[in-house]
PDB file with one MODEL, atoms N, CA, C and O in Angstrom:
MODEL        1
ATOM      1  N   MET A   1     -30.345  53.003  27.455  1.00  0.00           N
ATOM      2  CA  MET A   1     -29.415  52.372  27.723  1.00  0.00           C
ATOM      3  C   MET A   1     -28.790  51.959  26.877  1.00  0.00           C
ATOM      4  O   MET A   1     -29.297  50.967  26.354  1.00  0.00           O
ATOM      5  N   PRO A   2     -27.458  52.414  26.291  1.00  0.00           N
ATOM      6  CA  PRO A   2     -26.618  52.249  24.745  1.00  0.00           C
ATOM      7  C   PRO A   2     -26.620  50.894  24.640  1.00  0.00           C
ATOM      8  O   PRO A   2     -26.677  50.040  25.525  1.00  0.00           O
ATOM      9  N   LYS A   3     -26.546  50.788  23.390  1.00  0.00           N
ATOM     10  CA  LYS A   3     -26.562  49.161  23.127  1.00  0.00           C
ATOM     11  C   LYS A   3     -25.112  49.073  23.126  1.00  0.00           C
ATOM     12  O   LYS A   3     -24.290  49.968  22.932  1.00  0.00           O
ATOM     13  N   LEU A   4     -24.867  47.317  23.484  1.00  0.00           N
ATOM     14  CA  LEU A   4     -23.417  47.064  23.506  1.00  0.00           C
ATOM     15  C   LEU A   4     -23.257  46.335  21.915  1.00  0.00           C
ATOM     16  O   LEU A   4     -24.010  45.993  21.003  1.00  0.00           O
ATOM     17  N   GLU A   5     -21.825  46.336  22.201  1.00  0.00           N
ATOM     18  CA  GLU A   5     -20.953  45.867  20.921  1.00  0.00           C
ATOM     19  C   GLU A   5     -21.407  43.945  21.492  1.00  0.00           C
ATOM     20  O   GLU A   5     -21.608  43.461  22.606  1.00  0.00           O
ATOM     21  N   GLN A   6     -21.408  43.367  20.144  1.00  0.00           N
ATOM     22  CA  GLN A   6     -21.478  42.188  20.162  1.00  0.00           C
ATOM     23  C   GLN A   6     -20.980  41.293  19.818  1.00  0.00           C
ATOM     24  O   GLN A   6     -21.316  40.146  20.115  1.00  0.00           O
ATOM     25  N   LYS A   7     -19.416  41.838  18.610  1.00  0.00           N
ATOM     26  CA  LYS A   7     -18.641  41.268  18.386  1.00  0.00           C
ATOM     27  C   LYS A   7     -17.101  41.722  18.584  1.00  0.00           C
ATOM     28  O   LYS A   7     -17.012  42.940  18.739  1.00  0.00           O
ATOM     29  N   THR A   8     -15.945  41.073  18.615  1.00  0.00           N
ATOM     30  CA  THR A   8     -14.736  41.417  18.859  1.00  0.00           C
ATOM     31  C   THR A   8     -13.947  41.429  17.468  1.00  0.00           C
ATOM     32  O   THR A   8     -13.910  40.576  16.581  1.00  0.00           O
ATOM     33  N   ALA A   9     -13.270  42.794  17.582  1.00  0.00           N
ATOM     34  CA  ALA A   9     -11.812  42.600  16.400  1.00  0.00           C
ATOM     35  C   ALA A   9     -10.885  42.767  17.220  1.00  0.00           C
ATOM     36  O   ALA A   9     -10.986  43.365  18.292  1.00  0.00           O
ATOM     37  N   ARG A  10      -9.756  42.168  16.704  1.00  0.00           N
ATOM     38  CA  ARG A  10      -7.896  42.528  16.826  1.00  0.00           C
ATOM     39  C   ARG A  10      -7.362  43.824  16.358  1.00  0.00           C
ATOM     40  O   ARG A  10      -7.284  44.286  15.219  1.00  0.00           O
ATOM     41  N   LEU A  11      -6.950  44.385  17.712  1.00  0.00           N
ATOM     42  CA  LEU A  11      -6.319  45.421  16.536  1.00  0.00           C
ATOM     43  C   LEU A  11      -5.008  45.315  17.495  1.00  0.00           C
ATOM     44  O   LEU A  11      -5.062  45.337  18.724  1.00  0.00           O
ATOM     45  N   THR A  12      -4.148  45.230  16.932  1.00  0.00           N
ATOM     46  CA  THR A  12      -2.543  44.930  17.297  1.00  0.00           C
ATOM     47  C   THR A  12      -1.644  46.298  17.167  1.00  0.00           C
ATOM     48  O   THR A  12      -1.320  46.781  16.082  1.00  0.00           O
ATOM     49  N   VAL A  13      -1.335  46.781  18.296  1.00  0.00           N
ATOM     50  CA  VAL A  13      -0.634  48.170  18.444  1.00  0.00           C
ATOM     51  C   VAL A  13       1.017  47.867  18.710  1.00  0.00           C
ATOM     52  O   VAL A  13       1.389  46.868  19.325  1.00  0.00           O
ATOM     53  N   LEU A  14       1.871  48.794  18.203  1.00  0.00           N
ATOM     54  CA  LEU A  14       3.155  48.383  18.262  1.00  0.00           C
ATOM     55  C   LEU A  14       3.607  49.676  19.402  1.00  0.00           C
ATOM     56  O   LEU A  14       3.554  50.863  19.079  1.00  0.00           O
ATOM     57  N   ILE A  15       4.016  49.237  20.658  1.00  0.00           N
ATOM     58  CA  ILE A  15       4.639  50.542  21.534  1.00  0.00           C
ATOM     59  C   ILE A  15       6.104  50.027  21.764  1.00  0.00           C
ATOM     60  O   ILE A  15       6.591  48.989  21.316  1.00  0.00           O
ATOM     61  N   ASP A  16       6.576  50.774  22.389  1.00  0.00           N
ATOM     62  CA  ASP A  16       7.970  50.312  23.000  1.00  0.00           C
ATOM     63  C   ASP A  16       7.688  49.721  24.747  1.00  0.00           C
ATOM     64  O   ASP A  16       6.909  50.223  25.557  1.00  0.00           O
ATOM     65  N   PRO A  17       8.610  48.503  24.962  1.00  0.00           N
ATOM     66  CA  PRO A  17       8.202  48.011  25.862  1.00  0.00           C
ATOM     67  C   PRO A  17       8.011  48.427  27.419  1.00  0.00           C
ATOM     68  O   PRO A  17       7.421  47.731  28.246  1.00  0.00           O
ATOM     69  N   SER A  18       8.646  49.752  27.684  1.00  0.00           N
ATOM     70  CA  SER A  18       8.875  50.438  28.974  1.00  0.00           C
ATOM     71  C   SER A  18       7.182  51.305  29.140  1.00  0.00           C
ATOM     72  O   SER A  18       6.517  51.303  30.176  1.00  0.00           O
ATOM     73  N   LYS A  19       6.872  51.840  28.107  1.00  0.00           N
ATOM     74  CA  LYS A  19       5.344  51.881  28.160  1.00  0.00           C
ATOM     75  C   LYS A  19       4.718  51.223  28.270  1.00  0.00           C
ATOM     76  O   LYS A  19       4.192  51.297  29.380  1.00  0.00           O
ATOM     77  N   LYS A  20       4.243  50.181  27.475  1.00  0.00           N
ATOM     78  CA  LYS A  20       3.459  48.843  27.998  1.00  0.00           C
ATOM     79  C   LYS A  20       3.692  48.938  28.918  1.00  0.00           C
ATOM     80  O   LYS A  20       3.440  50.101  29.236  1.00  0.00           O
ATOM     81  N   ARG A  21       4.120  48.344  29.809  1.00  0.00           N
ATOM     82  CA  ARG A  21       4.813  48.097  31.311  1.00  0.00           C
ATOM     83  C   ARG A  21       4.075  49.209  32.030  1.00  0.00           C
ATOM     84  O   ARG A  21       3.365  48.838  32.964  1.00  0.00           O
ATOM     85  N   ALA A  22       4.118  50.596  31.746  1.00  0.00           N
ATOM     86  CA  ALA A  22       4.067  51.485  32.573  1.00  0.00           C
ATOM     87  C   ALA A  22       2.300  51.481  32.260  1.00  0.00           C
ATOM     88  O   ALA A  22       1.611  51.589  33.274  1.00  0.00           O
ATOM     89  N   PHE A  23       1.590  51.367  30.975  1.00  0.00           N
ATOM     90  CA  PHE A  23       0.070  51.468  30.894  1.00  0.00           C
ATOM     91  C   PHE A  23      -0.445  50.298  31.569  1.00  0.00           C
ATOM     92  O   PHE A  23      -1.414  50.373  32.324  1.00  0.00           O
ATOM     93  N   GLU A  24       0.157  49.239  31.330  1.00  0.00           N
ATOM     94  CA  GLU A  24      -0.578  48.000  31.698  1.00  0.00           C
ATOM     95  C   GLU A  24      -0.719  48.315  33.957  1.00  0.00           C
ATOM     96  O   GLU A  24      -1.520  47.805  34.740  1.00  0.00           O
ATOM     97  N   ALA A  25       0.299  49.200  34.203  1.00  0.00           N
ATOM     98  CA  ALA A  25       0.371  48.846  35.634  1.00  0.00           C
ATOM     99  C   ALA A  25      -0.260  50.018  36.020  1.00  0.00           C
ATOM    100  O   ALA A  25      -0.361  50.124  37.242  1.00  0.00           O
ATOM    101  N   LEU A  26      -0.800  51.094  35.252  1.00  0.00           N
ATOM    102  CA  LEU A  26      -1.463  52.025  35.156  1.00  0.00           C
ATOM    103  C   LEU A  26      -2.866  50.953  35.428  1.00  0.00           C
ATOM    104  O   LEU A  26      -3.359  50.465  36.445  1.00  0.00           O
ATOM    105  N   CYS A  27      -3.123  50.899  34.287  1.00  0.00           N
ATOM    106  CA  CYS A  27      -4.577  50.147  34.083  1.00  0.00           C
ATOM    107  C   CYS A  27      -4.695  48.987  35.568  1.00  0.00           C
ATOM    108  O   CYS A  27      -5.636  49.067  36.358  1.00  0.00           O
ATOM    109  N   ALA A  28      -3.619  48.014  35.707  1.00  0.00           N
ATOM    110  CA  ALA A  28      -3.771  47.523  37.250  1.00  0.00           C
ATOM    111  C   ALA A  28      -4.696  48.234  38.171  1.00  0.00           C
ATOM    112  O   ALA A  28      -5.885  48.070  38.445  1.00  0.00           O
ATOM    113  N   SER A  29      -3.248  49.574  38.802  1.00  0.00           N
ATOM    114  CA  SER A  29      -3.797  50.274  39.657  1.00  0.00           C
ATOM    115  C   SER A  29      -5.351  50.579  39.938  1.00  0.00           C
ATOM    116  O   SER A  29      -6.005  50.395  40.965  1.00  0.00           O
ATOM    117  N   LEU A  30      -5.753  51.139  38.609  1.00  0.00           N
ATOM    118  CA  LEU A  30      -7.095  51.910  38.527  1.00  0.00           C
ATOM    119  C   LEU A  30      -8.035  50.866  38.121  1.00  0.00           C
ATOM    120  O   LEU A  30      -9.111  51.249  37.663  1.00  0.00           O
ATOM    121  N   ASP A  31      -7.735  49.189  38.244  1.00  0.00           N
ATOM    122  CA  ASP A  31      -9.075  48.285  38.085  1.00  0.00           C
ATOM    123  C   ASP A  31      -9.801  48.542  36.799  1.00  0.00           C
ATOM    124  O   ASP A  31     -11.025  48.646  36.715  1.00  0.00           O
ATOM    125  N   VAL A  32      -8.793  48.654  35.614  1.00  0.00           N
ATOM    126  CA  VAL A  32      -9.551  48.422  34.585  1.00  0.00           C
ATOM    127  C   VAL A  32      -8.605  47.518  33.287  1.00  0.00           C
ATOM    128  O   VAL A  32      -7.377  47.594  33.249  1.00  0.00           O
ATOM    129  N   THR A  33      -8.945  47.168  32.865  1.00  0.00           N
ATOM    130  CA  THR A  33      -8.097  46.161  31.365  1.00  0.00           C
ATOM    131  C   THR A  33      -7.899  47.551  30.620  1.00  0.00           C
ATOM    132  O   THR A  33      -8.684  48.451  30.320  1.00  0.00           O
ATOM    133  N   PRO A  34      -6.089  47.302  30.386  1.00  0.00           N
ATOM    134  CA  PRO A  34      -5.696  47.790  28.649  1.00  0.00           C
ATOM    135  C   PRO A  34      -6.666  47.955  27.858  1.00  0.00           C
ATOM    136  O   PRO A  34      -6.757  49.128  27.495  1.00  0.00           O
ATOM    137  N   SER A  35      -7.794  46.953  27.236  1.00  0.00           N
ATOM    138  CA  SER A  35      -8.265  46.611  26.189  1.00  0.00           C
ATOM    139  C   SER A  35      -9.994  47.723  26.732  1.00  0.00           C
ATOM    140  O   SER A  35     -10.733  48.255  25.905  1.00  0.00           O
ATOM    141  N   GLN A  36     -10.133  47.758  27.787  1.00  0.00           N
ATOM    142  CA  GLN A  36     -10.706  48.744  28.168  1.00  0.00           C
ATOM    143  C   GLN A  36     -10.899  50.333  28.163  1.00  0.00           C
ATOM    144  O   GLN A  36     -11.906  51.040  28.152  1.00  0.00           O
ATOM    145  N   VAL A  37      -9.423  50.628  28.176  1.00  0.00           N
ATOM    146  CA  VAL A  37      -9.341  51.716  27.973  1.00  0.00           C
ATOM    147  C   VAL A  37      -9.036  52.257  26.515  1.00  0.00           C
ATOM    148  O   VAL A  37      -9.322  53.331  25.986  1.00  0.00           O
ATOM    149  N   VAL A  38      -8.472  51.331  26.127  1.00  0.00           N
ATOM    150  CA  VAL A  38      -8.119  51.495  24.355  1.00  0.00           C
ATOM    151  C   VAL A  38      -9.389  51.974  23.780  1.00  0.00           C
ATOM    152  O   VAL A  38      -9.580  53.067  23.247  1.00  0.00           O
ATOM    153  N   ARG A  39     -10.703  50.482  24.056  1.00  0.00           N
ATOM    154  CA  ARG A  39     -11.904  51.197  23.169  1.00  0.00           C
ATOM    155  C   ARG A  39     -12.368  52.387  23.945  1.00  0.00           C
ATOM    156  O   ARG A  39     -12.796  53.298  23.237  1.00  0.00           O
ATOM    157  N   LYS A  40     -12.384  52.618  25.407  1.00  0.00           N
ATOM    158  CA  LYS A  40     -12.606  53.957  25.148  1.00  0.00           C
ATOM    159  C   LYS A  40     -12.003  55.058  24.745  1.00  0.00           C
ATOM    160  O   LYS A  40     -12.801  55.989  24.637  1.00  0.00           O
ATOM    161  N   LEU A  41     -10.460  55.438  24.368  1.00  0.00           N
ATOM    162  CA  LEU A  41     -10.168  55.955  24.004  1.00  0.00           C
ATOM    163  C   LEU A  41     -10.323  56.186  22.123  1.00  0.00           C
ATOM    164  O   LEU A  41     -10.465  57.191  21.427  1.00  0.00           O
ATOM    165  N   ILE A  42     -10.240  55.109  21.896  1.00  0.00           N
ATOM    166  CA  ILE A  42     -11.064  54.885  20.328  1.00  0.00           C
ATOM    167  C   ILE A  42     -13.187  55.518  20.233  1.00  0.00           C
ATOM    168  O   ILE A  42     -13.952  56.166  19.518  1.00  0.00           O
ATOM    169  N   ARG A  43     -13.173  55.099  20.905  1.00  0.00           N
ATOM    170  CA  ARG A  43     -14.806  55.786  21.046  1.00  0.00           C
ATOM    171  C   ARG A  43     -14.642  57.778  21.049  1.00  0.00           C
ATOM    172  O   ARG A  43     -15.067  58.545  20.185  1.00  0.00           O
ATOM    173  N   ASP A  44     -13.994  58.077  22.156  1.00  0.00           N
ATOM    174  CA  ASP A  44     -13.886  59.249  22.238  1.00  0.00           C
ATOM    175  C   ASP A  44     -13.179  59.607  20.888  1.00  0.00           C
ATOM    176  O   ASP A  44     -13.907  60.476  20.407  1.00  0.00           O
ATOM    177  N   TYR A  45     -12.224  59.408  20.099  1.00  0.00           N
ATOM    178  CA  TYR A  45     -11.426  59.813  19.472  1.00  0.00           C
ATOM    179  C   TYR A  45     -12.720  59.863  17.971  1.00  0.00           C
ATOM    180  O   TYR A  45     -12.770  60.845  17.230  1.00  0.00           O
ATOM    181  N   LEU A  46     -13.395  58.959  17.835  1.00  0.00           N
ATOM    182  CA  LEU A  46     -14.387  58.698  16.698  1.00  0.00           C
ATOM    183  C   LEU A  46     -15.146  60.335  16.988  1.00  0.00           C
ATOM    184  O   LEU A  46     -15.141  61.301  16.224  1.00  0.00           O
ATOM    185  N   THR A  47     -15.814  60.205  18.470  1.00  0.00           N
ATOM    186  CA  THR A  47     -16.543  61.271  18.467  1.00  0.00           C
ATOM    187  C   THR A  47     -16.327  62.433  18.290  1.00  0.00           C
ATOM    188  O   THR A  47     -17.231  63.161  17.880  1.00  0.00           O
ATOM    189  N   GLN A  48     -14.857  62.998  18.597  1.00  0.00           N
ATOM    190  CA  GLN A  48     -14.337  64.654  18.700  1.00  0.00           C
ATOM    191  C   GLN A  48     -13.889  64.348  17.018  1.00  0.00           C
ATOM    192  O   GLN A  48     -13.664  65.398  16.416  1.00  0.00           O
ATOM    193  N   ASN A  49     -13.815  63.758  16.627  1.00  0.00           N
ATOM    194  CA  ASN A  49     -14.324  63.618  15.095  1.00  0.00           C
ATOM    195  C   ASN A  49     -15.026  63.650  13.871  1.00  0.00           C
ATOM    196  O   ASN A  49     -14.916  63.635  12.645  1.00  0.00           O
ATOM    197  N   GLY A  50     -15.986  63.716  15.048  1.00  0.00           N
ATOM    198  CA  GLY A  50     -17.606  63.350  14.256  1.00  0.00           C
ATOM    199  C   GLY A  50     -17.769  62.508  13.652  1.00  0.00           C
ATOM    200  O   GLY A  50     -18.489  62.729  12.677  1.00  0.00           O
ATOM    201  N   VAL A  51     -17.406  61.519  13.765  1.00  0.00           N
ATOM    202  CA  VAL A  51     -17.401  60.233  12.876  1.00  0.00           C
ATOM    203  C   VAL A  51     -18.927  59.387  13.274  1.00  0.00           C
ATOM    204  O   VAL A  51     -18.590  58.610  14.168  1.00  0.00           O
ATOM    205  N   GLN A  52     -19.632  59.297  13.151  1.00  0.00           N
ATOM    206  CA  GLN A  52     -21.312  58.561  13.835  1.00  0.00           C
ATOM    207  C   GLN A  52     -21.123  57.093  13.260  1.00  0.00           C
ATOM    208  O   GLN A  52     -21.004  56.671  12.110  1.00  0.00           O
ATOM    209  N   TRP A  53     -21.141  56.460  14.538  1.00  0.00           N
ATOM    210  CA  TRP A  53     -20.703  55.220  14.947  1.00  0.00           C
ATOM    211  C   TRP A  53     -22.127  54.244  15.719  1.00  0.00           C
ATOM    212  O   TRP A  53     -22.705  54.932  16.560  1.00  0.00           O
ATOM    213  N   THR A  54     -22.597  53.136  15.591  1.00  0.00           N
ATOM    214  CA  THR A  54     -23.724  52.769  16.345  1.00  0.00           C
ATOM    215  C   THR A  54     -23.114  51.370  16.922  1.00  0.00           C
ATOM    216  O   THR A  54     -22.791  50.535  16.077  1.00  0.00           O
ATOM    217  N   PRO A  55     -22.921  51.034  18.405  1.00  0.00           N
ATOM    218  CA  PRO A  55     -22.305  49.910  18.966  1.00  0.00           C
ATOM    219  C   PRO A  55     -23.080  48.833  18.437  1.00  0.00           C
ATOM    220  O   PRO A  55     -24.304  48.924  18.353  1.00  0.00           O
ATOM    221  N   GLY A  56     -22.273  47.535  17.972  1.00  0.00           N
ATOM    222  CA  GLY A  56     -23.091  46.490  17.549  1.00  0.00           C
ATOM    223  C   GLY A  56     -23.478  46.729  15.649  1.00  0.00           C
ATOM    224  O   GLY A  56     -24.484  46.131  15.268  1.00  0.00           O
ATOM    225  N   ASP A  57     -22.826  47.423  14.752  1.00  0.00           N
ATOM    226  CA  ASP A  57     -22.426  47.822  13.810  1.00  0.00           C
ATOM    227  C   ASP A  57     -21.265  46.993  13.122  1.00  0.00           C
ATOM    228  O   ASP A  57     -20.212  46.938  13.758  1.00  0.00           O
ATOM    229  N   HIS A  58     -21.318  46.404  12.022  1.00  0.00           N
ATOM    230  CA  HIS A  58     -20.377  46.503  11.548  1.00  0.00           C
ATOM    231  C   HIS A  58     -18.991  45.112  11.910  1.00  0.00           C
ATOM    232  O   HIS A  58     -18.080  44.656  11.219  1.00  0.00           O
ATOM    233  N   GLY A  59     -19.404  44.877  13.117  1.00  0.00           N
ATOM    234  CA  GLY A  59     -18.692  43.644  14.073  1.00  0.00           C
ATOM    235  C   GLY A  59     -17.779  44.359  15.169  1.00  0.00           C
ATOM    236  O   GLY A  59     -16.639  43.987  15.445  1.00  0.00           O
ATOM    237  N   GLU A  60     -18.358  45.305  15.683  1.00  0.00           N
ATOM    238  CA  GLU A  60     -17.290  46.793  16.313  1.00  0.00           C
ATOM    239  C   GLU A  60     -17.216  45.794  17.586  1.00  0.00           C
ATOM    240  O   GLU A  60     -18.138  44.994  17.747  1.00  0.00           O
ATOM    241  N   ASP A  61     -15.996  45.836  18.600  1.00  0.00           N
ATOM    242  CA  ASP A  61     -15.903  44.979  19.400  1.00  0.00           C
ATOM    243  C   ASP A  61     -16.964  44.939  20.699  1.00  0.00           C
ATOM    244  O   ASP A  61     -17.895  45.721  20.508  1.00  0.00           O
ATOM    245  N   ASN A  62     -17.032  44.382  21.682  1.00  0.00           N
ATOM    246  CA  ASN A  62     -17.881  44.211  22.465  1.00  0.00           C
ATOM    247  C   ASN A  62     -17.673  44.296  23.919  1.00  0.00           C
ATOM    248  O   ASN A  62     -18.505  44.838  24.647  1.00  0.00           O
ATOM    249  N   ALA A  63     -16.667  43.815  24.327  1.00  0.00           N
ATOM    250  CA  ALA A  63     -16.507  43.422  26.205  1.00  0.00           C
ATOM    251  C   ALA A  63     -16.818  44.896  26.495  1.00  0.00           C
ATOM    252  O   ALA A  63     -16.704  45.948  25.866  1.00  0.00           O
ATOM    253  N   GLY A  64     -17.392  44.427  28.077  1.00  0.00           N
ATOM    254  CA  GLY A  64     -17.744  45.559  28.756  1.00  0.00           C
ATOM    255  C   GLY A  64     -16.428  46.871  28.989  1.00  0.00           C
ATOM    256  O   GLY A  64     -15.243  46.821  28.659  1.00  0.00           O
ATOM    257  N   ASP A  65     -17.183  47.961  29.663  1.00  0.00           N
ATOM    258  CA  ASP A  65     -15.917  48.975  29.762  1.00  0.00           C
ATOM    259  C   ASP A  65     -16.201  49.082  31.277  1.00  0.00           C
ATOM    260  O   ASP A  65     -17.062  48.264  31.599  1.00  0.00           O
ATOM    261  N   ALA A  66     -15.917  49.555  31.934  1.00  0.00           N
ATOM    262  CA  ALA A  66     -15.898  50.137  32.802  1.00  0.00           C
ATOM    263  C   ALA A  66     -16.798  51.344  33.204  1.00  0.00           C
ATOM    264  O   ALA A  66     -17.245  51.598  34.322  1.00  0.00           O
ATOM    265  N   ASP A  67     -16.935  51.915  32.237  1.00  0.00           N
ATOM    266  CA  ASP A  67     -17.567  53.382  32.485  1.00  0.00           C
ATOM    267  C   ASP A  67     -19.404  52.695  31.509  1.00  0.00           C
ATOM    268  O   ASP A  67     -20.229  53.524  31.124  1.00  0.00           O
ATOM    269  N   GLY A  68     -19.591  51.431  31.355  1.00  0.00           N
ATOM    270  CA  GLY A  68     -20.738  50.890  30.752  1.00  0.00           C
ATOM    271  C   GLY A  68     -20.809  50.970  29.668  1.00  0.00           C
ATOM    272  O   GLY A  68     -21.773  50.286  29.325  1.00  0.00           O
ATOM    273  N   GLN A  69     -20.196  51.570  28.553  1.00  0.00           N
ATOM    274  CA  GLN A  69     -20.262  51.949  27.623  1.00  0.00           C
ATOM    275  C   GLN A  69     -19.947  50.870  26.209  1.00  0.00           C
ATOM    276  O   GLN A  69     -19.955  51.198  25.022  1.00  0.00           O
ATOM    277  N   GLY A  70     -19.673  49.475  26.818  1.00  0.00           N
ATOM    278  CA  GLY A  70     -19.301  48.853  25.881  1.00  0.00           C
ATOM    279  C   GLY A  70     -17.606  48.648  25.806  1.00  0.00           C
ATOM    280  O   GLY A  70     -17.100  48.018  24.877  1.00  0.00           O
TER     281      GLY A  70
ENDMDL
END
């Protein structure tokens, strides 16, 4: 079972309001939070670029995701 992250850190992203509304609506329709989607995108991006990381190290985010990976 993968280790879950234990701490959170805030990341502020600036996007245009219409894109934000569309993203939030899509997330709601899929029963996931925007934070869950962003965390998964970041994990996938790190993996695609060969960046090694361990959940829980250096204060990564912790809230559980629908995919069960933290």
